[in-house]
TITOR-984509 format. One line per field, with one value per residue (C-alpha): residue number from 1; x, y, z. Coordinates in nm, 3 decimals, padded with zeros to 5 digits. Example, Ala and Ser with C-alpha at 12.3 -4.5 7.8 and 13.67 -1.06 7.14 Angstrom:
% TITOR-984509
i	c(1:2)
c1	c(01.230:01.367)
c2	c(-00.450:-00.106)
c3	c(00.780:00.714)
This chain:
% TITOR-984509
i	c(1:2:3:4:5:6:7:8:9:10:11:12:13:14:15:16:17:18:19:20:21:22:23:24:25:26:27:28:29:30:31:32:33:34:35:36:37:38:39:40:41:42:43:44:45:46:47:48:49:50:51:52:53:54:55:56:57:58:59:60:61:62:63:64:65:66:67:68:69:70:71:72:73:74:75:76:77:78:79:80:81:82:83:84:85:86:87:88:89:90:91:92:93:94:95:96:97:98:99:100:101:102:103:104:105:106:107:108:109:110:111:112:113:114:115:116:117:118:119:120:121:122:123:124:125:126:127:128:129:130:131:132:133:134:135:136:137:138:139:140:141:142:143:144:145:146:147:148:149:150:151:152:153:154:155:156:157)
c1	c(00.000:00.289:00.460:00.812:01.071:01.117:00.745:00.654:00.396:00.069:-00.109:-00.447:-00.476:-00.826:-00.864:-01.094:-00.811:-00.599:-00.301:-00.286:-00.300:-00.022:00.197:00.162:00.244:00.542:00.681:00.635:00.618:00.976:00.919:00.563:00.313:00.057:-00.308:-00.496:-00.869:-01.055:-01.365:-01.476:-01.650:-01.331:-01.144:-01.390:-01.341:-00.964:-01.008:-01.206:-00.906:-00.603:-00.485:-00.367:-00.191:-00.265:-00.552:-00.504:-00.811:-00.903:-01.187:-01.368:-01.478:-01.795:-01.997:-01.873:-01.649:-01.329:-01.474:-01.785:-01.565:-01.340:-01.631:-01.807:-01.515:-01.451:-01.686:-01.524:-01.167:-01.091:-00.714:-00.576:-00.454:-00.654:-00.516:-00.736:-00.595:-00.759:-00.684:-00.924:-00.915:-01.253:-01.275:-01.598:-01.420:-01.144:-01.395:-01.591:-01.270:-01.168:-01.511:-01.655:-01.362:-01.119:-00.835:-00.477:-00.365:-00.505:-00.289:-00.339:-00.261:-00.017:00.165:00.535:00.719:00.940:00.659:00.431:00.703:00.726:00.349:00.336:00.621:00.463:00.122:00.272:00.437:00.096:-00.051:00.213:00.174:-00.202:-00.150:00.111:-00.119:-00.404:-00.175:-00.047:-00.403:-00.500:-00.193:-00.271:-00.630:-00.508:-00.258:-00.525:-00.757:-00.480:-00.408:-00.774:-00.782:-00.473:-00.620:-00.948:-00.757:-00.559:-00.874:-01.035:-00.736)
c2	c(00.000:00.238:00.356:00.261:00.542:00.521:00.562:00.910:01.111:01.099:01.433:01.511:01.877:02.003:02.344:02.473:02.681:02.482:02.719:02.654:02.277:02.284:02.517:02.288:01.979:02.145:02.254:01.932:01.642:01.528:01.505:01.378:01.169:01.428:01.371:01.668:01.737:02.037:01.976:01.817:01.539:01.462:01.461:01.208:00.985:00.990:00.906:00.594:00.450:00.609:00.593:00.951:01.082:01.454:01.647:02.011:02.191:02.541:02.692:02.884:02.656:02.693:02.383:02.307:02.483:02.322:02.294:02.116:01.879:01.803:01.742:01.520:01.278:01.227:00.925:00.741:00.878:00.972:00.921:01.181:01.503:01.800:02.138:02.428:02.679:03.009:03.339:03.513:03.580:03.458:03.398:03.197:02.964:02.913:02.837:02.599:02.432:02.359:02.255:02.074:01.982:01.879:02.060:02.037:02.368:02.676:02.838:03.150:03.194:03.250:02.981:03.002:02.691:02.628:02.692:02.456:02.187:02.226:02.205:01.893:01.727:01.807:01.688:01.360:01.309:01.357:01.107:00.848:00.907:00.854:00.525:00.418:00.513:00.312:00.008:00.037:00.065:-00.249:-00.432:-00.325:-00.444:-00.783:-00.820:-00.729:-00.993:-01.253:-01.156:-01.183:-01.530:-01.640:-01.501:-01.687:-02.008:-01.964:-01.900:-02.214:-02.437)
c3	c(00.000:00.071:-00.244:-00.333:-00.337:-00.714:-00.786:-00.904:-00.713:-00.910:-00.939:-01.089:-01.191:-01.273:-01.438:-01.712:-01.862:-02.107:-02.068:-01.692:-01.746:-02.005:-01.797:-01.496:-01.701:-01.870:-01.534:-01.339:-01.586:-01.517:-01.142:-01.115:-01.308:-01.416:-01.509:-01.653:-01.659:-01.800:-01.586:-01.263:-01.458:-01.647:-01.315:-01.173:-01.480:-01.426:-01.056:-01.153:-01.337:-01.168:-00.808:-00.760:-00.450:-00.482:-00.642:-00.735:-00.861:-00.965:-00.762:-01.035:-01.315:-01.527:-01.435:-01.083:-00.833:-00.710:-00.358:-00.490:-00.692:-00.394:-00.158:-00.414:-00.444:-00.071:-00.035:-00.328:-00.314:00.048:00.030:-00.214:-00.056:-00.183:-00.286:-00.399:-00.646:-00.734:-00.897:-00.660:-00.289:-00.178:00.198:00.160:-00.085:00.169:00.446:00.221:00.106:00.461:00.586:00.283:00.060:00.334:00.162:00.274:00.123:-00.050:-00.320:-00.527:-00.896:-01.038:-00.842:-00.772:-00.890:-00.588:-00.343:-00.539:-00.526:-00.148:-00.107:-00.326:-00.135:00.202:00.080:-00.038:00.301:00.466:00.217:00.304:00.678:00.653:00.471:00.725:01.011:00.859:00.820:01.177:01.307:01.114:01.245:01.601:01.568:01.437:01.723:01.979:01.832:01.854:02.215:02.306:02.150:02.347:02.669:02.612:02.542:02.864:03.065:02.924:03.003)
């Protein structure tokens, strides 16, 4: 479940502006495996077939906001770390993103390359820690069950 060190971080970037998508891909394609979507629906289709680690989405898109997209995928895709990107400072979008979309980070356009790299790296570390935590919790539950079984056996003997 935990990714090997040589595996590239998989990022889905959703934005209705083709130029933004292409600029992101051109900047980061050597470092990450990039999936691009021009709409929330297209993003959902990609999520059905790809196991992405990080989702970056624009807030203001014609059919569906980034926050609505992020909150809609939580039941089916709870693991990816969510980042909201916008060219506008909209405090209600920030509040909704935190409360509804469970975002990890809020970025404004235009993004700065080195800062974006740091945010992506930190987000991926959170992703890995969550997976590790889930595995440790499962292991602990299994060990507790085994201990309970041994205790019952000892009480019966």
